[in-house]
mmCIF file of the C-alpha atoms, coordinates in Angstrom:
data_MODEL
# 
_entry.id   MODEL 
# 
loop_
_atom_site.group_PDB 
_atom_site.id 
_atom_site.type_symbol 
_atom_site.label_atom_id 
_atom_site.label_alt_id 
_atom_site.label_comp_id 
_atom_site.label_asym_id 
_atom_site.label_entity_id 
_atom_site.label_seq_id 
_atom_site.pdbx_PDB_ins_code 
_atom_site.Cartn_x 
_atom_site.Cartn_y 
_atom_site.Cartn_z 
_atom_site.occupancy 
_atom_site.B_iso_or_equiv 
_atom_site.pdbx_formal_charge 
_atom_site.auth_seq_id 
_atom_site.auth_comp_id 
_atom_site.auth_asym_id 
_atom_site.auth_atom_id 
_atom_site.pdbx_PDB_model_num 
ATOM 1   C CA . MET A 1 1   ? 27.647  -7.044  -22.392 1.00 0.00 ? 1   MET A CA 1 
ATOM 2   C CA . MET A 1 2   ? 23.867  -7.238  -22.658 1.00 0.00 ? 2   MET A CA 1 
ATOM 3   C CA . ILE A 1 3   ? 23.595  -7.934  -18.906 1.00 0.00 ? 3   ILE A CA 1 
ATOM 4   C CA . GLU A 1 4   ? 25.369  -4.654  -18.127 1.00 0.00 ? 4   GLU A CA 1 
ATOM 5   C CA . TRP A 1 5   ? 22.959  -2.720  -20.350 1.00 0.00 ? 5   TRP A CA 1 
ATOM 6   C CA . ILE A 1 6   ? 19.946  -4.307  -18.663 1.00 0.00 ? 6   ILE A CA 1 
ATOM 7   C CA . GLY A 1 7   ? 21.391  -3.501  -15.227 1.00 0.00 ? 7   GLY A CA 1 
ATOM 8   C CA . PHE A 1 8   ? 22.181  0.067   -16.271 1.00 0.00 ? 8   PHE A CA 1 
ATOM 9   C CA . PHE A 1 9   ? 18.666  0.496   -17.695 1.00 0.00 ? 9   PHE A CA 1 
ATOM 10  C CA . LEU A 1 10  ? 17.112  -0.771  -14.448 1.00 0.00 ? 10  LEU A CA 1 
ATOM 11  C CA . LEU A 1 11  ? 19.306  1.586   -12.405 1.00 0.00 ? 11  LEU A CA 1 
ATOM 12  C CA . VAL A 1 12  ? 18.260  4.585   -14.486 1.00 0.00 ? 12  VAL A CA 1 
ATOM 13  C CA . ILE A 1 13  ? 14.576  3.603   -14.281 1.00 0.00 ? 13  ILE A CA 1 
ATOM 14  C CA . GLY A 1 14  ? 14.878  3.159   -10.516 1.00 0.00 ? 14  GLY A CA 1 
ATOM 15  C CA . LEU A 1 15  ? 16.517  6.550   -10.079 1.00 0.00 ? 15  LEU A CA 1 
ATOM 16  C CA . LEU A 1 16  ? 13.788  8.177   -12.193 1.00 0.00 ? 16  LEU A CA 1 
ATOM 17  C CA . PHE A 1 17  ? 11.083  6.567   -10.054 1.00 0.00 ? 17  PHE A CA 1 
ATOM 18  C CA . PHE A 1 18  ? 12.847  7.698   -6.871  1.00 0.00 ? 18  PHE A CA 1 
ATOM 19  C CA . THR A 1 19  ? 13.174  11.254  -8.193  1.00 0.00 ? 19  THR A CA 1 
ATOM 20  C CA . VAL A 1 20  ? 9.552   11.514  -9.278  1.00 0.00 ? 20  VAL A CA 1 
ATOM 21  C CA . GLY A 1 21  ? 8.340   9.981   -6.014  1.00 0.00 ? 21  GLY A CA 1 
ATOM 22  C CA . ASN A 1 22  ? 10.381  12.317  -3.846  1.00 0.00 ? 22  ASN A CA 1 
ATOM 23  C CA . VAL A 1 23  ? 9.286   15.363  -5.820  1.00 0.00 ? 23  VAL A CA 1 
ATOM 24  C CA . GLY A 1 24  ? 5.675   14.262  -5.410  1.00 0.00 ? 24  GLY A CA 1 
ATOM 25  C CA . VAL A 1 25  ? 6.051   13.735  -1.661  1.00 0.00 ? 25  VAL A CA 1 
ATOM 26  C CA . VAL A 1 26  ? 7.523   17.235  -1.266  1.00 0.00 ? 26  VAL A CA 1 
ATOM 27  C CA . ARG A 1 27  ? 5.166   18.968  -3.698  1.00 0.00 ? 27  ARG A CA 1 
ATOM 28  C CA . TYR A 1 28  ? 1.752   17.644  -2.717  1.00 0.00 ? 28  TYR A CA 1 
ATOM 29  C CA . GLU A 1 29  ? -0.008  19.115  0.292   1.00 0.00 ? 29  GLU A CA 1 
ATOM 30  C CA . ASP A 1 30  ? -2.308  16.215  1.082   1.00 0.00 ? 30  ASP A CA 1 
ATOM 31  C CA . VAL A 1 31  ? -1.423  13.102  3.068   1.00 0.00 ? 31  VAL A CA 1 
ATOM 32  C CA . TYR A 1 32  ? -3.373  10.923  0.627   1.00 0.00 ? 32  TYR A CA 1 
ATOM 33  C CA . LEU A 1 33  ? -1.541  12.247  -2.445  1.00 0.00 ? 33  LEU A CA 1 
ATOM 34  C CA . ARG A 1 34  ? 1.797   11.996  -0.682  1.00 0.00 ? 34  ARG A CA 1 
ATOM 35  C CA . LEU A 1 35  ? 0.997   8.440   0.267   1.00 0.00 ? 35  LEU A CA 1 
ATOM 36  C CA . GLN A 1 36  ? 0.184   7.617   -3.345  1.00 0.00 ? 36  GLN A CA 1 
ATOM 37  C CA . CYS A 1 37  ? 3.536   9.013   -4.511  1.00 0.00 ? 37  CYS A CA 1 
ATOM 38  C CA . ALA A 1 38  ? 5.474   7.264   -1.806  1.00 0.00 ? 38  ALA A CA 1 
ATOM 39  C CA . SER A 1 39  ? 3.849   3.877   -2.101  1.00 0.00 ? 39  SER A CA 1 
ATOM 40  C CA . LYS A 1 40  ? 3.839   3.525   -5.876  1.00 0.00 ? 40  LYS A CA 1 
ATOM 41  C CA . SER A 1 41  ? 6.866   5.276   -7.293  1.00 0.00 ? 41  SER A CA 1 
ATOM 42  C CA . LEU A 1 42  ? 9.268   4.586   -4.453  1.00 0.00 ? 42  LEU A CA 1 
ATOM 43  C CA . THR A 1 43  ? 8.321   0.898   -4.487  1.00 0.00 ? 43  THR A CA 1 
ATOM 44  C CA . PHE A 1 44  ? 9.023   0.613   -8.196  1.00 0.00 ? 44  PHE A CA 1 
ATOM 45  C CA . GLY A 1 45  ? 12.251  2.577   -7.788  1.00 0.00 ? 45  GLY A CA 1 
ATOM 46  C CA . PHE A 1 46  ? 13.431  0.300   -5.001  1.00 0.00 ? 46  PHE A CA 1 
ATOM 47  C CA . CYS A 1 47  ? 12.557  -2.821  -6.961  1.00 0.00 ? 47  CYS A CA 1 
ATOM 48  C CA . SER A 1 48  ? 14.332  -1.604  -10.103 1.00 0.00 ? 48  SER A CA 1 
ATOM 49  C CA . ILE A 1 49  ? 17.516  -0.730  -8.235  1.00 0.00 ? 49  ILE A CA 1 
ATOM 50  C CA . VAL A 1 50  ? 17.584  -3.973  -6.236  1.00 0.00 ? 50  VAL A CA 1 
ATOM 51  C CA . LEU A 1 51  ? 17.013  -6.045  -9.368  1.00 0.00 ? 51  LEU A CA 1 
ATOM 52  C CA . ALA A 1 52  ? 19.762  -4.092  -11.143 1.00 0.00 ? 52  ALA A CA 1 
ATOM 53  C CA . ALA A 1 53  ? 22.140  -4.846  -8.272  1.00 0.00 ? 53  ALA A CA 1 
ATOM 54  C CA . GLY A 1 54  ? 21.196  -8.521  -8.423  1.00 0.00 ? 54  GLY A CA 1 
ATOM 55  C CA . ILE A 1 55  ? 21.705  -8.685  -12.180 1.00 0.00 ? 55  ILE A CA 1 
ATOM 56  C CA . LEU A 1 56  ? 24.995  -6.769  -12.146 1.00 0.00 ? 56  LEU A CA 1 
ATOM 57  C CA . SER A 1 57  ? 26.465  -8.901  -9.369  1.00 0.00 ? 57  SER A CA 1 
ATOM 58  C CA . GLU A 1 58  ? 26.497  -11.939 -11.714 1.00 0.00 ? 58  GLU A CA 1 
ATOM 59  C CA . ASP A 1 59  ? 26.043  -14.160 -8.662  1.00 0.00 ? 59  ASP A CA 1 
ATOM 60  C CA . PRO A 1 60  ? 22.926  -16.333 -8.730  1.00 0.00 ? 60  PRO A CA 1 
ATOM 61  C CA . SER A 1 61  ? 22.510  -16.250 -4.952  1.00 0.00 ? 61  SER A CA 1 
ATOM 62  C CA . THR A 1 62  ? 22.560  -12.427 -4.962  1.00 0.00 ? 62  THR A CA 1 
ATOM 63  C CA . LEU A 1 63  ? 19.932  -12.368 -7.695  1.00 0.00 ? 63  LEU A CA 1 
ATOM 64  C CA . VAL A 1 64  ? 17.736  -14.732 -5.663  1.00 0.00 ? 64  VAL A CA 1 
ATOM 65  C CA . LYS A 1 65  ? 18.130  -12.492 -2.602  1.00 0.00 ? 65  LYS A CA 1 
ATOM 66  C CA . ALA A 1 66  ? 17.212  -9.476  -4.727  1.00 0.00 ? 66  ALA A CA 1 
ATOM 67  C CA . CYS A 1 67  ? 14.077  -11.244 -5.974  1.00 0.00 ? 67  CYS A CA 1 
ATOM 68  C CA . VAL A 1 68  ? 13.102  -12.093 -2.382  1.00 0.00 ? 68  VAL A CA 1 
ATOM 69  C CA . ALA A 1 69  ? 13.593  -8.447  -1.378  1.00 0.00 ? 69  ALA A CA 1 
ATOM 70  C CA . VAL A 1 70  ? 11.427  -7.323  -4.319  1.00 0.00 ? 70  VAL A CA 1 
ATOM 71  C CA . ALA A 1 71  ? 8.690   -9.790  -3.377  1.00 0.00 ? 71  ALA A CA 1 
ATOM 72  C CA . PHE A 1 72  ? 8.816   -8.619  0.242   1.00 0.00 ? 72  PHE A CA 1 
ATOM 73  C CA . GLN A 1 73  ? 8.569   -5.001  -0.881  1.00 0.00 ? 73  GLN A CA 1 
ATOM 74  C CA . PHE A 1 74  ? 5.573   -5.717  -3.122  1.00 0.00 ? 74  PHE A CA 1 
ATOM 75  C CA . ILE A 1 75  ? 3.833   -7.469  -0.221  1.00 0.00 ? 75  ILE A CA 1 
ATOM 76  C CA . THR A 1 76  ? 4.550   -4.938  2.526   1.00 0.00 ? 76  THR A CA 1 
ATOM 77  C CA . ALA A 1 77  ? 4.244   -1.606  0.676   1.00 0.00 ? 77  ALA A CA 1 
ATOM 78  C CA . PRO A 1 78  ? 0.474   -1.812  0.037   1.00 0.00 ? 78  PRO A CA 1 
ATOM 79  C CA . ILE A 1 79  ? -0.127  -2.961  3.600   1.00 0.00 ? 79  ILE A CA 1 
ATOM 80  C CA . SER A 1 80  ? 1.783   -0.068  5.112   1.00 0.00 ? 80  SER A CA 1 
ATOM 81  C CA . ALA A 1 81  ? 0.102   2.411   2.748   1.00 0.00 ? 81  ALA A CA 1 
ATOM 82  C CA . HIS A 1 82  ? -3.285  1.042   3.783   1.00 0.00 ? 82  HIS A CA 1 
ATOM 83  C CA . VAL A 1 83  ? -2.457  1.388   7.474   1.00 0.00 ? 83  VAL A CA 1 
ATOM 84  C CA . ILE A 1 84  ? -1.315  4.997   7.038   1.00 0.00 ? 84  ILE A CA 1 
ATOM 85  C CA . ALA A 1 85  ? -4.405  5.873   4.976   1.00 0.00 ? 85  ALA A CA 1 
ATOM 86  C CA . HIS A 1 86  ? -6.643  4.207   7.563   1.00 0.00 ? 86  HIS A CA 1 
ATOM 87  C CA . ALA A 1 87  ? -5.020  6.269   10.316  1.00 0.00 ? 87  ALA A CA 1 
ATOM 88  C CA . ALA A 1 88  ? -5.566  9.438   8.280   1.00 0.00 ? 88  ALA A CA 1 
ATOM 89  C CA . VAL A 1 89  ? -9.232  8.586   7.808   1.00 0.00 ? 89  VAL A CA 1 
ATOM 90  C CA . LYS A 1 90  ? -9.618  7.823   11.525  1.00 0.00 ? 90  LYS A CA 1 
ATOM 91  C CA . ARG A 1 91  ? -8.142  11.246  12.326  1.00 0.00 ? 91  ARG A CA 1 
ATOM 92  C CA . ARG A 1 92  ? -10.585 12.700  9.772   1.00 0.00 ? 92  ARG A CA 1 
ATOM 93  C CA . LEU A 1 93  ? -7.835  14.368  7.761   1.00 0.00 ? 93  LEU A CA 1 
ATOM 94  C CA . ARG A 1 94  ? -9.475  16.214  4.925   1.00 0.00 ? 94  ARG A CA 1 
ATOM 95  C CA . PRO A 1 95  ? -8.274  15.669  1.357   1.00 0.00 ? 95  PRO A CA 1 
ATOM 96  C CA . ALA A 1 96  ? -6.958  18.867  -0.222  1.00 0.00 ? 96  ALA A CA 1 
ATOM 97  C CA . HIS A 1 97  ? -9.633  18.992  -2.939  1.00 0.00 ? 97  HIS A CA 1 
ATOM 98  C CA . LEU A 1 98  ? -12.506 19.157  -0.393  1.00 0.00 ? 98  LEU A CA 1 
ATOM 99  C CA . HIS A 1 99  ? -13.628 22.576  0.719   1.00 0.00 ? 99  HIS A CA 1 
ATOM 100 C CA . ALA A 1 100 ? -14.123 23.416  4.380   1.00 0.00 ? 100 ALA A CA 1 
ATOM 101 C CA . GLU A 1 101 ? -17.921 23.252  4.150   1.00 0.00 ? 101 GLU A CA 1 
ATOM 102 C CA . GLU A 1 102 ? -17.908 19.746  2.676   1.00 0.00 ? 102 GLU A CA 1 
ATOM 103 C CA . ASP A 1 103 ? -18.075 17.001  5.240   1.00 0.00 ? 103 ASP A CA 1 
ATOM 104 C CA . ILE A 1 104 ? -16.085 13.832  5.275   1.00 0.00 ? 104 ILE A CA 1 
ATOM 105 C CA . PRO A 1 105 ? -18.524 10.910  5.420   1.00 0.00 ? 105 PRO A CA 1 
ATOM 106 C CA . GLU A 1 106 ? -18.746 9.198   8.762   1.00 0.00 ? 106 GLU A CA 1 
ATOM 107 C CA . THR A 1 107 ? -17.184 5.800   9.068   1.00 0.00 ? 107 THR A CA 1 
ATOM 108 C CA . THR A 1 108 ? -18.330 3.117   11.441  1.00 0.00 ? 108 THR A CA 1 
ATOM 109 C CA . THR A 1 109 ? -15.952 1.660   13.936  1.00 0.00 ? 109 THR A CA 1 
ATOM 110 C CA . GLN A 1 110 ? -15.958 -1.868  15.278  1.00 0.00 ? 110 GLN A CA 1 
ATOM 111 C CA . ASP A 1 111 ? -17.491 -0.602  18.551  1.00 0.00 ? 111 ASP A CA 1 
ATOM 112 C CA . GLU A 1 112 ? -20.460 0.936   16.710  1.00 0.00 ? 112 GLU A CA 1 
ATOM 113 C CA . VAL A 1 113 ? -21.368 -2.241  14.818  1.00 0.00 ? 113 VAL A CA 1 
ATOM 114 C CA . GLU A 1 114 ? -24.224 -4.072  16.505  1.00 0.00 ? 114 GLU A CA 1 
ATOM 115 C CA . LYS A 1 115 ? -23.025 -7.463  17.619  1.00 0.00 ? 115 LYS A CA 1 
ATOM 116 C CA . PRO A 1 116 ? -25.363 -10.380 18.275  1.00 0.00 ? 116 PRO A CA 1 
ATOM 117 C CA . LYS A 1 117 ? -25.707 -11.421 21.878  1.00 0.00 ? 117 LYS A CA 1 
ATOM 118 C CA . VAL A 1 118 ? -24.306 -14.753 23.003  1.00 0.00 ? 118 VAL A CA 1 
ATOM 119 C CA . ASP A 1 119 ? -27.764 -15.970 24.084  1.00 0.00 ? 119 ASP A CA 1 
ATOM 120 C CA . GLU A 1 120 ? -29.195 -15.285 20.607  1.00 0.00 ? 120 GLU A CA 1 
ATOM 121 C CA . LEU A 1 121 ? -26.403 -17.241 18.966  1.00 0.00 ? 121 LEU A CA 1 
ATOM 122 C CA . ALA A 1 122 ? -26.805 -20.218 21.321  1.00 0.00 ? 122 ALA A CA 1 
ATOM 123 C CA . SER A 1 123 ? -30.586 -20.446 20.849  1.00 0.00 ? 123 SER A CA 1 
ATOM 124 C CA . GLY A 1 124 ? -30.453 -20.011 17.094  1.00 0.00 ? 124 GLY A CA 1 
ATOM 125 C CA . GLY A 1 125 ? -31.589 -16.406 17.273  1.00 0.00 ? 125 GLY A CA 1 
ATOM 126 C CA . GLY A 1 126 ? -34.676 -17.002 15.183  1.00 0.00 ? 126 GLY A CA 1 
ATOM 127 C CA . ALA A 1 127 ? -32.800 -15.752 12.120  1.00 0.00 ? 127 ALA A CA 1 
ATOM 128 C CA . ALA A 1 128 ? -32.625 -19.077 10.333  1.00 0.00 ? 128 ALA A CA 1 
ATOM 129 C CA . PRO A 1 129 ? -35.530 -19.896 7.970   1.00 0.00 ? 129 PRO A CA 1 
ATOM 130 C CA . ALA A 1 130 ? -37.814 -22.750 8.868   1.00 0.00 ? 130 ALA A CA 1 
ATOM 131 C CA . ALA A 1 131 ? -36.976 -26.073 7.267   1.00 0.00 ? 131 ALA A CA 1 
ATOM 132 C CA . GLY A 1 132 ? -39.387 -27.483 4.726   1.00 0.00 ? 132 GLY A CA 1 
ATOM 133 C CA . GLY A 1 133 ? -40.664 -24.205 3.318   1.00 0.00 ? 133 GLY A CA 1 
# 
């Protein structure tokens, strides 16, 4: 009896997270705010519903599979959110709270970073301090 109440509670919590996350994705006008809603609330909603399904199934193997799915979601959701945010920054998408006259700070790319030459690395480059003081 207690297991059913825990499963029901997790289902309701998951549906609330899904609802709030979807409302936030539709309501906000900024890609960064939408990404925040999608990555946080929808992840917690998914995890609550999957754990509820695992608990209500009363099968240990289903619960283990649900825990693996939750772990996979917690690992991949921040990575995908980071990739989307990085793409938005690369496209110089402006956050909604910045005015048109405010500039987005420049970011350096891997091509702009000065790399040491192969000859400098092979000869020691003179960057290492002299031994013995």
